[in-house]
N, C-alpha and C positions, 0 to 999 in steps of 0.2 A: 441536663434535667428535662424530662419530658413536659409536656404540657399538662398532664393529668396530676404530675408530682408538683408542678409550680402553683396549680389552682387548689389543689390541698395545702399546699404551704400558704399560699394567701389567705385561705379561709381560717386556717388556724390562726393566722397572726391578727386577721379582723376578730377572730371572737376572742384572742387574749386582750387586745386594744378595748372591746367593749366591757368584758370584765373588768378592767382597771379604771373605766369612767366611772361605772355603776358603782365601785367600792366605795367612793368618796360619798355618796348618798345613801348608805345602808342604813336600815333603820326609819322610822316614821317621818315624815317631811316637818314634823312639829318638833322633832327631838331639837333639844339645845345644843349647839354645834359651833364648835371653832374651826376654822380654816383659814388657808392663805390664798390670795388671789395669784400668787407668784408660784407656788409650790403645792402639789395635792398630797395628800396624807402620804406618809413614808419616802417623798422624794428625797434625792439628795439636793443639798445645799450646794448653791456657788461658792467658789473660792472666796469671794468678794465677802461672803457672810462670814467667813471665819474671823476668829478673834484678833485683836492687833495687840499684842503687848510686847514690850521691848525686852522685857526680862524671859521670857519663854520663847525658845526657838520655834515652837510648835505653832505658835499664834502669828501668821503669816497673812491673815486677811485683812479687810479694811473696817471689820466690826459693824456690819451693816445688816440690823435685824431685818428680817423677813415681815411684810407686811401681813396684817393679821385682820379677820373680821369675825363677829360672831352674831348668833340669832335665836329666836326662840328660847329668851332667858324666862325663867320662873317668875311669875306674877310678884311676886312679895320682894323681888330683887332691888336693893337700893345702892349697891356696889359691887365690884368685881376684883379676885384678885388673880394675878396670873405670875406663875411659876416656870421656869425654864431650867430644866434639870437634865443631868447627863448620870446616868445609873452606872455606866461602866468607868466614869472617869476615875483618877487617882488610884488605878488599879483594883477599882471594884467599890471605893467606899464612897464614890459618887462627887459630883461637882454641881452645885448649883451656879447658874449662870446668870440669872435674873431673878429678882423678887421684886414686883410693883403691885402696889393695892391702891385701895381710895379711889378706885375707877369708876366714875359716876355712872349710874344705870343708863342715863340716856347716850353714853359713848358705846359703838357698836363697832369700833375697828381702831388699830393703830397703824400707822403709815410707816412705809418701809424707814427703817432706820430710827424710828422713833424713840424704841426702847434704849438706844445709846445716847440719845440726847437728852440735855436738860430738860426736865418735864416743864411741859407749857402748863399755863395756870388751869386748873380745873379739868386736867385729864387724866393724870396719875399721881401717887404719892410713890417717892424712890426708896426702896429698901436697899438691903445690903445682901450680895450675893458671897459665895465661898471666899473669894478675896477681899470682900468688905467693899466692893464697888458695885455701882447700879447693874451694869450690864458687860457682858463678855462673849463674844461669839464664839463658838466651836475651837477647841486648839486640842484635837487628839493628837497622842505619839505618831511619828511618820512610819510608815509600813503597817498600822493594824487596820485590821477591817473596818468597813464604816461603821461606826458608833451611833446609837440611836438617842435622839435628843428630843424630849417630851416638853412639850408646853401644854401645860393645863391652867384653865381657866375657871375659876370659882365663883359661882353666882353666892353673894353674902345679903343677908338683912342688916348690915352695919352702915351706918352713915359713911360717907365718904369721906369725912375728916374725922373719923371715930380713932384712927391710928396715927400713932407720932411716925415721922419718917424715920429713915435708917434701922427699920426691924429687919433681922434675918428669918430666914424661910421658916425654923422652929417658933420665933417667938409670934409670927403672923399665924401660923398653925392652932397655935396654943389660943390665940385671940378668937379663933373661929370655932372652938369647941364650944358644947353647950347649945347645939342646935343652930348656930349661926351660918352653917355652910348650907345652902340650898340644894345645890347641884353642881356639877364639873362636867366640864367637856375638854376633851385633850386631841393635839394633833402632834405627828410624830415626824421628825425631818433626820435624815442622816447627814453625815459628813467624815469626809477623809481626806486625806493628802494625796 
């Protein structure tokens, strides 16, 4: 490889890295945002973030949820809803991996592993995912291309104690109809074995 080719190659790599770094902050700085301190948008999750379920041979991870943080919620926000969904799961029928809600407006982050742990007082209300449990990390079939897992945070005007525990995604979304959902932000993670 000549010096000119190396220089061109290095410049191309730097430009691509720069594009990736700026992708995270697209849009105005005041936009409602959901992010992770461990993974940029569209990043591959680590094997330990995969689900752990003895009855599913594709769930060989440690079931550790990624850390999440958010900013610039709408002014009238009283609580948040967080949904974790895999549209390609179950052969395209979709799998909801987490449903949590009643997150008070004062809360602006969830620690690594917090979604899979019992809810701490005043942090969130546990709902039911597709399997009827609070949280399960990704468990795609072996040999699949990386699947996309979308975390969506919805700012609501609902009091954090407005909804009972153990609601599923459809029940929570129905409760948000009629203008109770103010705005949403999302982040995409990818995962494969």
